[in-house]
C-alpha positions as CSV (number, residue, x, y, z in Angstrom):
1,X,-26.7,38.8,-8.8
2,X,-28.2,42.2,-7.9
3,X,-31.8,41.0,-8.8
4,X,-31.3,38.0,-6.5
5,X,-30.2,40.2,-3.6
6,X,-33.1,42.6,-4.0
7,X,-35.6,39.7,-4.4
8,X,-34.4,38.4,-1.1
9,X,-34.9,41.6,0.8
10,X,-31.4,43.0,0.4
11,X,-30.4,46.6,-0.3
12,X,-27.7,47.3,-2.8
13,X,-25.1,49.5,-1.1
14,X,-22.3,49.9,-3.6
15,X,-20.0,48.3,-6.1
16,X,-16.3,48.1,-5.1
17,X,-14.5,46.9,-8.2
18,X,-16.0,43.5,-8.9
19,X,-17.5,43.3,-5.4
20,X,-21.2,43.9,-4.6
21,X,-21.8,45.2,-1.1
22,X,-25.3,44.6,0.2
23,X,-27.1,45.1,3.5
24,X,-30.3,43.7,5.1
25,X,-32.7,45.2,7.6
26,X,-32.2,48.7,6.2
27,X,-33.6,51.1,5.3
28,X,-36.7,49.2,6.4
29,X,-36.9,46.7,9.2
30,X,-36.9,43.1,7.9
31,X,-37.9,40.2,10.2
32,X,-35.5,37.3,10.0
33,X,-33.1,39.3,7.9
34,X,-30.3,36.8,8.6
35,X,-32.3,34.0,6.9
36,X,-33.0,36.3,4.0
37,X,-29.3,37.0,3.5
38,X,-28.4,33.3,3.6
39,X,-31.2,32.6,1.2
40,X,-29.8,35.2,-1.2
41,X,-26.3,33.6,-1.0
42,X,-27.8,30.2,-1.8
43,X,-29.8,31.5,-4.7
44,X,-26.9,33.5,-6.1
45,X,-24.9,30.3,-6.4
46,X,-27.7,28.7,-8.4
47,X,-28.0,31.8,-10.6
48,X,-24.2,31.8,-11.3
49,X,-24.3,28.1,-12.2
50,X,-27.0,28.8,-14.7
51,X,-25.1,31.7,-16.2
52,X,-21.9,29.7,-16.4
53,X,-23.7,26.9,-18.2
54,X,-25.1,29.2,-20.8
55,X,-21.8,31.1,-21.2
56,X,-19.9,27.8,-21.7
57,X,-21.8,27.3,-24.9
58,X,-20.3,30.6,-26.1
59,X,-16.8,29.6,-25.0
60,X,-16.8,32.0,-22.0
61,X,-14.6,30.7,-19.1
62,X,-16.5,29.9,-15.9
63,X,-16.3,32.4,-13.1
64,X,-16.6,32.0,-9.3
65,X,-17.4,34.3,-6.4
66,X,-17.1,34.4,-2.7
67,X,-19.5,35.7,0.0
68,X,-19.0,36.8,3.6
69,X,-22.0,37.3,5.9
70,X,-22.1,38.9,9.3
71,X,-24.8,40.3,11.7
72,X,-23.8,43.3,13.8
73,X,-24.9,46.7,15.1
74,X,-23.5,49.3,12.7
75,X,-23.7,53.0,12.0
76,X,-26.3,53.6,9.2
77,X,-27.0,56.7,7.3
78,X,-25.9,59.2,4.7
79,X,-22.1,59.7,4.8
80,X,-19.9,61.9,2.7
81,X,-19.2,65.5,2.1
82,X,-20.7,68.5,0.3
83,X,-19.7,67.1,-3.1
84,X,-21.0,63.5,-2.7
85,X,-23.2,61.6,-0.2
86,X,-23.7,57.9,0.1
87,X,-26.3,55.9,2.1
88,X,-24.2,53.1,3.7
89,X,-23.2,51.3,6.8
90,X,-20.0,51.7,8.8
91,X,-18.5,49.7,11.6
92,X,-16.4,46.7,12.7
93,X,-19.1,44.3,11.7
94,X,-18.9,45.5,8.1
95,X,-15.1,44.9,8.1
96,X,-15.6,41.3,9.5
97,X,-18.0,40.4,6.7
98,X,-15.4,41.7,4.2
99,X,-12.6,39.6,5.9
100,X,-14.8,36.5,5.8
101,X,-15.4,37.0,2.0
102,X,-11.6,37.1,1.5
103,X,-11.0,34.1,3.9
104,X,-12.9,31.8,1.4
105,X,-9.8,31.9,-0.7
106,X,-7.8,30.1,2.0
107,X,-10.3,27.3,2.5
108,X,-11.7,26.9,-1.0
109,X,-15.2,27.7,0.4
110,X,-17.8,29.9,-1.2
111,X,-19.9,31.4,1.6
112,X,-18.5,32.0,5.1
113,X,-20.8,33.1,7.9
114,X,-20.1,34.6,11.3
115,X,-21.5,33.1,14.4
116,X,-24.2,35.8,15.0
117,X,-25.7,35.1,11.5
118,X,-25.4,31.3,11.9
119,X,-27.4,31.1,15.1
120,X,-30.3,32.9,13.6
121,X,-30.4,30.8,10.4
122,X,-29.3,27.4,11.5
123,X,-32.8,26.0,11.5
124,X,-33.3,26.6,7.8
125,X,-29.8,26.0,6.3
126,X,-27.0,23.4,6.5
127,X,-23.8,24.8,7.8
128,X,-20.3,23.3,8.3
129,X,-18.4,24.4,11.4
130,X,-15.1,25.8,10.3
131,X,-13.7,26.6,13.8
132,X,-12.4,29.8,15.4
133,X,-10.8,32.1,12.9
134,X,-8.8,35.3,13.6
135,X,-9.0,37.5,10.6
136,X,-6.6,40.4,9.8
137,X,-7.4,43.5,11.9
138,X,-9.2,41.6,14.6
139,X,-7.6,40.7,18.0
140,X,-10.3,38.3,19.0
141,X,-11.2,35.1,17.1
142,X,-14.6,34.6,15.5
143,X,-16.5,31.3,15.3
144,X,-17.1,30.8,11.5
145,X,-19.4,28.5,9.6
146,X,-19.6,27.5,5.9
147,X,-23.1,27.9,4.4
148,X,-23.7,24.8,2.3
149,X,-27.3,24.7,1.2
150,X,-30.9,24.8,2.4
151,X,-32.2,22.2,4.8
152,X,-33.9,19.3,3.1
153,X,-32.6,19.9,-0.4
154,X,-29.6,17.6,-0.4
155,X,-30.3,14.5,-2.5
156,X,-28.6,11.2,-1.9
157,X,-27.6,12.0,1.7
158,X,-29.5,10.6,4.7
159,X,-31.3,13.2,6.8
160,X,-29.3,12.3,9.9
161,X,-26.1,13.7,8.3
162,X,-25.0,15.1,11.7
163,X,-24.4,11.7,13.1
164,X,-22.7,10.0,10.2
165,X,-20.1,7.3,10.9
166,X,-17.1,7.1,8.5
167,X,-18.7,4.2,6.6
168,X,-22.0,6.0,6.3
169,X,-20.2,9.0,4.9
170,X,-18.6,6.9,2.2
171,X,-21.9,5.1,1.4
172,X,-23.8,8.3,1.1
173,X,-21.2,9.9,-1.1
174,X,-21.1,6.9,-3.4
175,X,-24.9,7.1,-3.7
176,X,-24.7,10.6,-5.2
177,X,-24.8,10.5,-9.1
178,X,-21.5,11.7,-10.5
179,X,-19.7,11.8,-7.2
180,X,-17.7,8.5,-7.1
181,X,-14.8,9.9,-9.1
182,X,-14.6,12.8,-6.7
183,X,-13.7,15.1,-9.5
184,X,-15.7,18.4,-9.8
185,X,-15.0,21.8,-11.2
186,X,-17.5,23.7,-9.0
187,X,-17.4,23.0,-5.4
188,X,-20.9,24.4,-4.9
189,X,-22.4,22.0,-7.6
190,X,-21.5,19.2,-5.3
191,X,-22.5,20.4,-1.9
192,X,-23.9,17.0,-1.3
193,X,-20.4,15.6,-1.2
194,X,-19.3,18.2,1.4
195,X,-22.3,17.5,3.5
196,X,-21.5,13.8,3.4
197,X,-18.1,14.5,5.1
198,X,-19.5,17.2,7.3
199,X,-19.5,15.1,10.5
200,X,-15.9,13.9,10.0
201,X,-14.7,17.4,9.4
202,X,-16.5,18.9,12.4
203,X,-15.1,16.2,14.6
204,X,-11.6,17.2,13.5
205,X,-12.5,20.9,14.2
206,X,-13.6,20.0,17.7
207,X,-10.3,18.1,18.4
208,X,-8.3,20.9,16.9
209,X,-10.0,23.5,19.2
210,X,-9.3,21.3,22.2
211,X,-5.6,21.3,21.3
212,X,-5.5,17.6,20.3
213,X,-3.9,18.0,16.9
214,X,-3.1,14.3,16.6
215,X,-6.7,13.3,16.9
216,X,-7.8,16.2,14.7
217,X,-5.4,15.1,12.0
218,X,-6.9,11.6,12.1
219,X,-10.4,13.0,11.4
220,X,-9.3,15.4,8.7
221,X,-7.3,12.7,7.0
222,X,-10.3,10.4,7.0
223,X,-12.4,13.2,5.6
224,X,-9.8,13.8,2.8
225,X,-9.9,10.1,1.9
226,X,-13.6,10.5,1.2
227,X,-13.4,13.9,-0.5
228,X,-9.8,14.7,-1.6
229,X,-10.9,17.8,-3.5
230,X,-12.1,19.6,-0.3
231,X,-9.4,22.3,0.3
232,X,-10.6,23.0,3.8
233,X,-9.8,19.5,4.9
234,X,-6.3,19.8,3.4
235,X,-5.6,23.1,4.9
236,X,-6.6,22.0,8.5
237,X,-4.8,18.7,8.1
238,X,-1.6,20.5,7.1
239,X,-2.0,22.8,10.2
240,X,-2.2,19.7,12.4
241,X,0.7,18.0,10.8
242,X,3.0,21.0,11.0
243,X,2.0,21.9,14.5
244,X,1.7,25.6,13.5
245,X,-1.8,26.0,14.9
246,X,-2.4,28.8,17.3
247,X,-2.9,28.2,21.0
248,X,-6.6,27.6,21.8
249,X,-7.2,26.0,18.4
250,X,-7.5,29.4,16.7
251,X,-6.8,29.5,12.9
252,X,-5.0,32.5,11.7
253,X,-6.3,33.9,8.4
254,X,-3.8,35.9,6.4
255,X,-5.9,36.9,3.5
256,X,-7.4,40.4,3.5
């Protein structure tokens, strides 16, 4: 994973337990650093897939990871004391990236991206709008998106995925080899399936944010019928059904 980060312009900051903290656009300026970070996240998923496939032959259980990406102004430099100094970044933006990494657990996603990063990378990557999330330690909600894959690499799904009807979603999903049984052990192996229900899910998010939980539930239920294994659909459908959603369509994230 470290080599993928460095190859995509990232700087390794530190290891925190089993976590890798990396930064972009420092110490040297990097044009389009948001795109580079997203590219690293996509390539890391491919690298992990390859590793798990080779480890499986040796009987090693598969492993997963989660990634949180955010773009923000932070304090950068050498911090520490007379005994130890570390080149790192500090600030609220760093904390938000960490919270997004943890929020993946609640939605069954792999890569969650904050709005600032999304807007600077949306032309090269496919994202799914997750809605407004309020993470622990933040008073204001943040618009969050799931990074799915690079633009143009999804096989079996028409290019106009953003305007899918329900029937087109089903047809596209059925056209993907291995997808009809809707059973998969790695969500990111089958991003095509998630992209196929992207339009249905995002319509549900829009209704949820407007306060119309009944209409939102309809769209999330329809999305779940196409892709039952998508945890994000299930979580938001349950929020709508229980009427525990926050005012203003904000989703409260509990995981730190």
